[in-house]
Backbone bond lengths (Angstrom), bond angles and torsions (degrees), N, CA, C in turn:
res aa  C-N    CA-C-N  psi(-1)  N-CA   C-N-CA  omega(-1)  CA-C   N-CA-C  phi
1 M - - - 1.441 - - 1.515 109.82 -
2 R 1.292 116.03 150.81 1.449 121.41 178.92 1.511 110.46 -83.71
3 Q 1.296 114.60 153.19 1.447 121.95 178.63 1.520 107.55 -108.48
4 A 1.325 117.80 127.63 1.459 121.59 -177.05 1.515 110.23 -94.16
5 E 1.298 116.47 111.52 1.459 124.58 174.18 1.526 113.55 40.34
6 G 1.309 116.21 58.37 1.460 120.62 174.47 1.513 115.44 80.26
7 V 1.336 117.64 -0.24 1.457 120.70 179.16 1.524 108.22 -84.81
8 P 1.336 117.42 123.30 1.469 118.23 -178.92 1.527 111.79 -67.01
9 V 1.317 115.10 145.25 1.454 121.58 178.34 1.528 108.31 -82.39
10 T 1.314 116.17 132.42 1.456 120.95 -179.84 1.522 109.28 -109.87
11 L 1.311 115.46 126.05 1.452 121.39 175.26 1.523 108.47 -114.02
12 R 1.316 115.18 133.73 1.460 120.57 177.78 1.519 108.19 -101.62
13 T 1.327 116.17 125.77 1.465 120.83 -179.81 1.528 109.05 -76.94
14 I 1.319 115.04 124.42 1.465 122.28 178.09 1.531 109.48 -97.95
15 I 1.323 116.15 -42.44 1.471 122.37 -179.74 1.521 108.24 -137.94
16 D 1.312 116.09 134.61 1.470 122.66 172.18 1.520 104.93 -148.85
17 D 1.325 115.63 92.03 1.460 119.74 -169.41 1.527 110.71 -147.12
18 N 1.320 114.81 160.32 1.464 122.65 174.99 1.513 108.97 -113.35
19 I 1.325 115.59 145.64 1.455 121.32 174.05 1.528 107.66 -125.94
20 P 1.350 117.02 129.48 1.462 118.83 175.28 1.530 109.58 -61.49
21 S 1.294 117.04 149.63 1.468 121.80 -175.60 1.519 112.25 -79.95
22 R 1.329 113.55 71.05 1.465 121.33 175.76 1.520 107.25 -130.95
23 L 1.333 116.39 121.45 1.466 121.29 -175.42 1.523 113.17 -55.85
24 E 1.336 117.64 -35.05 1.464 119.89 -177.43 1.533 112.66 -68.59
25 L 1.323 118.19 -11.76 1.466 121.62 178.71 1.524 112.72 -92.64
26 V 1.321 117.45 -13.91 1.468 120.75 -173.45 1.531 112.03 -63.12
27 S 1.332 118.31 -48.64 1.468 120.58 -176.52 1.521 112.25 -60.19
28 G 1.329 117.69 -43.57 1.460 120.97 178.65 1.518 111.87 -65.21
29 F 1.316 116.12 -39.96 1.465 120.82 177.96 1.525 110.33 -62.64
30 I 1.327 116.63 -45.15 1.460 121.09 -179.65 1.525 110.38 -65.65
31 A 1.333 118.07 -40.60 1.464 120.82 178.86 1.530 111.01 -59.81
32 A 1.332 117.05 -43.02 1.467 120.79 178.42 1.530 110.62 -66.41
33 A 1.320 116.80 -39.76 1.470 120.94 179.14 1.523 110.44 -65.11
34 V 1.325 117.20 -41.04 1.463 121.21 -179.05 1.530 110.62 -63.98
35 K 1.328 117.29 -37.40 1.471 119.67 176.88 1.526 110.93 -59.92
36 K 1.332 115.97 -40.59 1.467 119.81 177.46 1.521 110.90 -65.88
37 L 1.325 116.75 -38.62 1.462 120.64 179.80 1.530 111.43 -70.74
38 E 1.339 116.86 -38.80 1.461 120.49 178.68 1.526 111.54 -62.64
39 A 1.330 116.46 -31.35 1.467 120.78 179.43 1.529 111.46 -65.08
40 L 1.329 117.44 -14.46 1.460 121.76 178.53 1.521 112.24 -80.63
41 G 1.346 117.04 -8.79 1.457 121.06 179.10 1.521 113.84 77.20
42 L 1.320 116.96 33.66 1.469 121.11 179.79 1.522 110.49 -69.62
43 D 1.331 116.39 150.56 1.460 118.58 174.18 1.533 108.55 -71.68
44 A 1.327 115.46 163.83 1.469 120.94 -172.82 1.530 112.30 -60.57
45 A 1.329 117.53 -40.01 1.464 120.78 -178.29 1.528 110.90 -65.76
46 A 1.317 117.43 -45.15 1.474 120.85 179.40 1.523 110.24 -65.13
47 A 1.322 116.95 -41.68 1.468 120.83 179.59 1.524 110.63 -61.51
48 F 1.333 117.47 -42.15 1.468 121.49 178.58 1.527 110.37 -62.56
49 D 1.331 116.47 -48.81 1.465 120.80 -179.27 1.527 111.40 -58.51
50 L 1.320 116.17 -45.48 1.465 120.25 -178.47 1.525 111.47 -65.84
51 K 1.325 116.90 -41.91 1.470 120.27 179.25 1.526 110.44 -61.70
52 L 1.333 116.51 -47.82 1.458 120.07 -178.44 1.527 111.34 -63.62
53 C 1.322 117.05 -45.54 1.462 120.55 -177.71 1.524 111.76 -67.29
54 L 1.315 116.45 -40.50 1.462 120.01 177.79 1.524 110.06 -64.08
55 H 1.330 117.12 -43.79 1.463 121.02 178.78 1.531 110.76 -61.46
56 E 1.314 117.31 -47.72 1.471 120.56 -179.24 1.520 111.40 -60.67
57 A 1.340 116.73 -44.77 1.463 120.28 -176.98 1.530 111.15 -67.14
58 V 1.327 117.53 -43.36 1.468 120.59 -179.54 1.530 109.93 -68.62
59 F 1.325 117.36 -43.84 1.461 121.41 178.93 1.533 110.24 -58.93
60 N 1.349 116.50 -47.29 1.468 120.06 178.70 1.520 111.76 -61.12
61 A 1.329 117.02 -40.59 1.465 120.77 -179.56 1.529 111.13 -64.36
62 V 1.334 116.66 -41.26 1.467 120.92 179.29 1.532 110.33 -69.14
63 K 1.331 116.30 -51.16 1.464 120.51 -173.04 1.531 112.98 -76.20
64 H 1.306 116.71 -51.58 1.468 119.98 -173.30 1.525 112.59 -93.29
65 G 1.334 116.62 -39.46 1.462 120.17 -178.39 1.515 112.26 -71.28
66 N 1.329 115.81 -60.50 1.469 121.02 -176.49 1.523 112.98 -92.35
67 K 1.321 117.32 1.08 1.476 122.57 177.10 1.532 112.22 52.86
68 Q 1.343 116.06 35.16 1.467 123.34 178.60 1.524 113.15 58.68
69 D 1.307 117.15 27.28 1.464 122.28 176.30 1.527 107.38 -81.12
70 S 1.330 117.05 105.00 1.466 120.89 -173.23 1.532 113.00 -68.09
71 S 1.325 117.96 -7.76 1.464 119.32 174.43 1.537 110.73 -80.77
72 L 1.341 116.04 -10.99 1.460 121.67 177.88 1.520 109.41 -103.63
73 V 1.330 116.35 154.85 1.463 120.50 179.80 1.521 110.71 -121.63
74 V 1.307 113.94 161.19 1.455 122.61 170.51 1.519 106.11 -110.67
75 H 1.331 115.64 126.92 1.461 121.14 -179.19 1.527 108.48 -97.64
76 V 1.329 115.86 126.79 1.464 122.05 -177.85 1.520 108.88 -120.25
77 V 1.332 115.11 126.12 1.464 121.28 176.69 1.524 107.90 -127.79
78 V 1.321 115.83 129.96 1.459 121.75 174.05 1.519 106.68 -127.25
79 K 1.333 115.41 126.49 1.460 120.83 179.60 1.519 108.84 -128.07
80 M 1.314 114.60 147.46 1.455 120.44 178.76 1.515 109.62 -115.03
81 G 1.316 114.93 135.82 1.453 121.83 175.04 1.516 109.31 -128.00
82 S 1.278 116.82 -176.59 1.457 120.91 -177.44 1.524 112.48 -66.62
83 E 1.325 117.49 -22.98 1.462 121.14 -178.31 1.525 113.50 -94.48
84 G 1.336 117.47 -21.81 1.450 119.13 -178.33 1.511 112.70 160.47
85 L 1.331 115.09 -158.63 1.462 122.11 -176.41 1.523 110.90 -108.69
86 F 1.321 114.87 138.31 1.457 123.36 176.71 1.521 107.78 -112.24
87 L 1.322 117.32 127.92 1.450 122.60 178.24 1.522 108.27 -119.95
88 E 1.321 115.92 136.52 1.462 121.10 178.14 1.522 108.21 -136.96
89 I 1.325 116.08 121.72 1.456 122.17 -179.47 1.519 107.41 -122.31
90 T 1.342 115.82 126.64 1.462 121.65 -176.88 1.521 110.04 -128.59
91 D 1.321 115.90 129.39 1.468 119.71 174.10 1.526 108.89 -105.24
92 Q 1.320 116.17 175.04 1.464 122.08 -178.64 1.521 111.85 -110.61
93 G 1.322 116.33 17.89 1.458 120.75 -177.50 1.518 113.12 -79.19
94 Q 1.322 115.13 -161.36 1.463 121.68 -176.28 1.524 112.89 -85.36
95 G 1.311 117.53 -7.17 1.450 120.79 -178.07 1.513 111.45 82.91
96 F 1.332 115.82 179.70 1.459 120.85 177.99 1.524 108.57 -156.36
97 D 1.310 115.30 164.05 1.455 120.75 -179.67 1.522 108.35 -86.11
98 F 1.317 115.88 97.24 1.462 121.55 -175.70 1.526 112.57 -72.39
99 S 1.324 117.79 -7.97 1.470 120.12 -179.80 1.524 112.34 -81.83
100 V 1.326 117.38 -10.19 1.471 120.21 -177.79 1.528 112.36 -120.36
101 I 1.307 116.47 39.33 1.462 120.51 178.10 1.530 107.72 -76.68
102 P 1.345 117.71 122.86 1.460 119.85 -178.37 1.534 111.94 -65.99
103 D 1.303 116.37 146.35 1.463 122.63 177.77 1.532 108.12 -80.31
104 P 1.340 118.32 115.92 1.468 120.15 -176.88 1.525 113.63 -73.35
105 T 1.328 118.12 -4.89 1.461 120.16 -179.49 1.524 113.05 -94.31
106 T 1.349 116.86 -4.30 1.464 118.95 179.20 1.524 110.14 -77.78
107 E 1.309 115.66 158.91 1.465 120.93 -176.12 1.525 112.92 -55.93
108 E 1.342 117.28 -41.29 1.470 119.69 -177.15 1.540 112.73 -73.20
109 N 1.335 118.00 -16.17 1.468 120.70 -177.49 1.525 113.98 -112.37
110 I 1.310 118.36 -9.99 1.464 121.88 -171.98 1.535 112.83 -60.32
111 G 1.314 118.05 -31.76 1.460 121.09 -178.41 1.518 114.58 -90.56
112 K 1.320 117.46 -2.15 1.463 120.49 -178.39 1.523 110.43 -78.75
113 Y 1.322 115.81 147.16 1.459 120.94 -177.58 1.526 112.69 -86.14
114 H 1.311 117.35 -13.88 1.460 120.82 -177.78 1.526 109.67 -113.39
115 G 1.317 115.52 162.96 1.452 119.77 173.09 1.511 115.82 98.37
116 R 1.328 117.41 9.81 1.452 119.70 -178.02 1.528 113.58 -98.94
117 G 1.319 117.41 -18.98 1.460 121.23 -174.77 1.519 113.76 -59.52
118 I 1.319 116.99 -51.12 1.465 120.35 -179.01 1.522 110.07 -67.51
119 Y 1.310 117.19 -35.56 1.470 120.98 176.66 1.534 110.10 -60.39
120 L 1.325 116.76 -46.05 1.466 120.91 178.73 1.530 111.13 -63.43
121 I 1.324 115.79 -44.15 1.463 120.19 179.30 1.529 109.96 -58.07
122 K 1.318 116.94 -46.90 1.466 120.54 -178.29 1.526 111.75 -64.19
123 S 1.349 117.26 -31.68 1.455 118.36 -179.46 1.523 113.36 -82.90
124 M 1.319 118.38 -19.78 1.466 120.97 -177.68 1.530 113.93 -98.87
125 M 1.306 116.78 -25.83 1.463 120.13 -178.42 1.527 109.58 -97.33
126 D 1.328 116.19 156.80 1.465 120.12 -179.55 1.521 112.07 -76.79
127 T 1.318 117.58 -38.49 1.465 120.86 173.51 1.518 108.86 -139.41
128 V 1.335 114.76 145.60 1.461 122.34 177.87 1.522 106.77 -140.37
129 T 1.333 115.91 127.08 1.460 120.18 176.03 1.522 109.09 -134.84
130 F 1.314 114.40 152.43 1.463 121.63 175.23 1.514 108.08 -114.59
131 S 1.320 116.26 146.26 1.460 121.15 176.30 1.526 108.36 -149.26
132 N 1.339 114.99 -174.82 1.456 119.41 175.90 1.536 110.55 57.30
133 E 1.351 115.62 41.62 1.469 122.85 -179.32 1.526 112.76 57.73
134 G 1.328 116.56 33.55 1.455 121.42 177.66 1.520 114.14 89.20
135 R 1.315 117.48 1.29 1.473 119.87 179.63 1.528 112.47 -83.26
136 T 1.318 117.53 -15.75 1.457 121.14 -178.52 1.523 109.94 -123.31
137 I 1.319 115.64 131.49 1.460 121.46 171.38 1.523 106.83 -115.68
138 K 1.328 115.24 131.24 1.460 121.82 177.57 1.523 107.66 -117.25
139 M 1.325 114.25 130.80 1.463 120.27 -177.38 1.519 109.01 -129.00
140 F 1.321 115.32 149.41 1.453 121.07 176.41 1.524 108.75 -133.56
141 K 1.326 115.24 132.91 1.473 121.81 177.07 1.513 108.14 -122.30
142 R 1.332 116.11 115.64 1.455 121.64 177.54 1.521 108.80 -71.51
143 L 1.314 116.45 134.13 1.467 120.69 -179.75 1.518 110.22 -115.66
């Protein structure tokens, strides 16, 4: 977020939680997170985008990042500022090379069942960055 003439930027934490890396826990975790987000009074389109992106990022972190190892957790942080919502999802896995994510819209990938989550996230969020060797995805949605 930008700082206006020396005024510090204030972010309010909406979610700061860990989820064990078990796929059967993802839907319940997302449902609870969405209730917190709905309490912010988001419009329907923004709420849909955030729910889908949060679900995709957490699901990917559990399944691909932590390889469903329930001794590992996925850390989810959602903060709200004057410009919008910041989401940060971090797994404890080995990471991945986020610079070589295949484009699911190309002819060779169009029929594949995997590889659409990050594509959807990038198209629905205003900014998406990876860090921590691919273990952390940071997203921003302007509201």
